[in-house]
Every structure is written in structure tokens, then in C-alpha cells.
C-alpha positions as CSV (number, residue, x, y, z in Angstrom):
1,M,84.2,85.3,73.8
2,R,86.6,88.0,75.0
3,L,84.7,88.2,78.3
4,L,85.1,84.4,78.8
5,K,88.8,84.6,78.1
6,N,89.2,87.5,80.6
7,R,87.3,85.5,83.2
8,L,89.3,82.3,82.7
9,S,92.6,84.2,82.6
10,L,91.9,85.9,85.9
11,S,90.6,82.7,87.5
12,I,93.8,80.8,86.5
13,F,96.0,83.7,87.6
14,L,94.3,83.8,91.0
15,L,94.4,80.0,91.4
16,G,98.2,80.2,90.7
17,I,98.6,82.7,93.5
18,W,96.5,80.6,95.7
19,L,98.6,77.5,95.0
20,L,101.8,79.4,95.8
21,L,100.5,80.7,99.1
22,S,98.8,77.5,100.3
23,Y,101.8,75.1,100.7
24,P,101.6,72.3,101.7
25,L,98.7,71.5,99.4
26,E,95.8,69.5,100.7
27,W,92.6,68.5,99.0
28,H,90.3,70.8,101.0
29,K,92.7,73.8,100.4
30,L,92.8,73.0,96.7
31,L,89.0,72.7,96.3
32,F,88.5,75.9,98.3
33,G,91.1,77.7,96.1
34,V,89.6,76.5,92.9
35,G,86.1,77.6,94.1
36,V,87.2,81.0,95.2
37,S,89.5,81.7,92.3
38,F,86.9,80.8,89.7
39,A,84.1,82.7,91.6
40,M,86.3,85.8,91.7
41,G,87.4,85.3,88.1
42,F,83.8,85.1,86.9
43,L,82.6,88.0,89.1
44,F,85.4,90.4,88.3
45,G,86.7,89.1,84.9
46,R,84.9,91.9,83.0
47,Y,87.2,94.5,84.8
48,A,90.4,92.5,84.3
49,R,90.9,93.3,80.6
50,P,94.7,93.2,80.6
51,F,94.6,89.5,81.7
52,G,92.8,88.7,78.5
53,D,95.9,89.8,76.5
54,F,97.7,86.6,77.5
55,R,97.9,84.0,74.7
56,L,97.0,80.7,76.1
57,T,98.9,78.4,73.7
58,P,101.7,75.9,74.1
59,K,104.0,78.2,72.1
60,S,103.3,81.2,74.3
61,F,103.9,79.1,77.4
62,A,107.3,77.9,76.1
63,Y,108.2,81.5,75.2
64,A,107.2,82.6,78.7
65,I,109.6,80.1,80.2
66,A,112.3,81.1,77.8
67,Y,111.6,84.8,78.6
68,L,112.4,84.2,82.3
69,F,115.9,82.9,81.3
70,V,116.5,85.8,78.9
71,F,115.4,88.3,81.5
72,M,117.6,86.7,84.1
73,E,120.6,86.8,81.7
74,E,120.0,90.5,80.9
75,L,119.6,91.2,84.6
76,V,122.9,89.6,85.5
77,K,124.7,91.4,82.6
78,S,123.2,94.7,83.6
79,N,124.1,94.2,87.2
80,I,127.7,93.5,86.3
81,D,127.8,96.6,84.0
82,V,126.4,98.9,86.7
83,A,128.7,97.4,89.4
84,W,131.7,98.0,87.1
85,I,130.6,101.7,86.8
86,I,130.3,102.0,90.5
87,I,133.6,100.4,91.3
88,H,135.4,102.6,88.7
89,P,133.8,106.0,89.2
90,K,136.2,107.7,86.8
91,L,134.8,105.8,83.8
92,P,133.3,108.2,81.3
93,I,129.6,107.6,81.3
94,K,127.0,109.4,79.3
95,P,123.6,109.2,81.0
96,G,120.5,110.4,79.2
97,I,117.0,109.8,78.1
98,V,116.5,107.9,74.9
99,K,113.4,107.3,72.8
100,V,112.7,103.6,71.9
101,R,110.0,102.1,69.8
102,T,108.0,99.0,70.5
103,N,106.0,96.8,68.1
104,L,103.9,95.4,70.9
105,K,100.2,96.1,70.5
106,S,98.6,94.9,73.8
107,E,98.6,97.0,76.9
108,M,99.8,94.1,79.0
109,G,102.7,93.4,76.6
110,R,103.8,97.0,76.8
111,L,103.4,97.0,80.6
112,A,105.6,93.8,80.8
113,L,108.2,95.4,78.5
114,A,108.3,98.7,80.5
115,N,108.7,96.8,83.7
116,S,111.4,94.6,82.2
117,I,113.3,97.7,81.1
118,T,112.9,99.3,84.6
119,L,113.9,96.1,86.5
120,T,117.1,95.9,84.5
121,P,119.8,97.9,86.2
122,G,121.0,100.9,84.3
123,T,117.7,101.6,82.5
124,L,114.4,103.1,83.7
125,T,111.3,103.6,81.8
126,V,110.3,107.2,82.4
127,E,107.2,107.6,80.1
128,T,105.2,105.7,77.5
129,K,103.4,107.4,74.7
130,G,101.8,105.0,72.3
131,E,104.5,102.9,70.6
132,Y,107.3,105.0,72.1
133,F,109.0,104.6,75.4
134,Y,111.3,107.2,77.0
135,V,114.0,105.4,78.9
136,H,116.7,106.8,81.2
137,W,119.9,105.0,80.3
138,I,122.9,105.2,82.5
139,D,125.4,105.1,79.6
140,V,123.9,106.1,76.3
141,S,125.8,104.4,73.5
142,A,123.2,104.7,70.7
143,K,122.9,107.4,68.1
144,N,119.3,107.0,67.0
145,I,115.9,105.4,67.9
146,E,116.6,102.2,65.9
147,E,119.9,101.6,67.6
148,S,118.5,102.4,71.1
149,T,115.5,100.1,70.4
150,E,117.9,97.3,69.3
151,K,120.0,97.6,72.4
152,I,117.3,98.0,75.0
153,V,114.0,96.6,73.7
154,A,114.6,94.0,70.9
155,R,115.6,91.0,73.0
156,F,112.6,91.4,75.4
157,E,110.2,92.2,72.6
158,K,110.9,89.0,70.7
159,Y,109.5,86.9,73.5
160,L,106.8,89.3,74.8
161,G,105.4,89.6,71.2
162,V,104.6,85.9,71.3
163,I,103.3,85.8,74.9
164,F,101.0,88.9,74.6
165,G,100.7,89.7,70.9
């Protein structure tokens, strides 16, 4: 069952990329894309284990859409914060590496979380060890792991937990 899920997930992912790249869409392009995507998915699906971590439910799809908006909001807020620090170089900042904890179990979920943290200006995932991430933070304002986790990880994790498990 897991192998079938991996194969279908990879096939759908590849088809999505094909559809994005083959505009304007015509029937022969669509049929060719479906054929190649599903052939590649079924040939190489056993090697694409992380793609099997996606939950293919309406709820996870809705959370994925919502996650895009949450990520964009965090991205804008972080950009403004970092720009403010750059414009006012005399502001006292306290850069450092903090340890945060994640409740995500899947590799793909943790990968998405680490990338989300890194893509948000002012934070950079330096290392992952099991359920802990080490994050370089431009202005450390937390005193312990729980507080750091709440400020950096919690908002992303709420959505990624539903999407990936």
C-alpha cells in the first residue's frame, strides 16, 4: 500500500510540474504529460519515499493552501524586521543559535519546516538532530527551548502537522 501511495504521489507531483511547464495546454501535451508522469512515478516511486509522507485528504489540501498564506505573512513580517535592523544599525541585536523542538514525525514535514525557517529572513536552520533543530536567529529574544519553539516553529508546525503528519 505504501509503495502505491509513493508511486501515485510522485506521479501527481511530476504531472503538476509538467502542467506548469507546458502552457498553453493542448490535448496532446496533456496526454503525453500524463503518460510520462505516471510511467516515471511507477518506475521510480519506490525510491521517492518522502513523497509518500503527503496526506492526500481534503483537510490537508485546505491546510496546504492556508499554509501558503501563513508563510507569506511570516515572510513579509520577517522582511520588515530585518529591513528595520539594516536601516537602523545602532539597534541592539543579539544574534545567536537557539535550539527548537518539533513535533513533526515525517522526514518531509521536518524538511518543509527547516526550509520554511531558513526562507524566513532573520532565521537559518543550521542543523537538525531528531526532533531538535538548531537555528541561527538574528535577534534572540527567547530564554529557553519552549519560548524559542513558540516564536520560530509553532505557527508553521500547526499546518505542516496536518499536511505531512
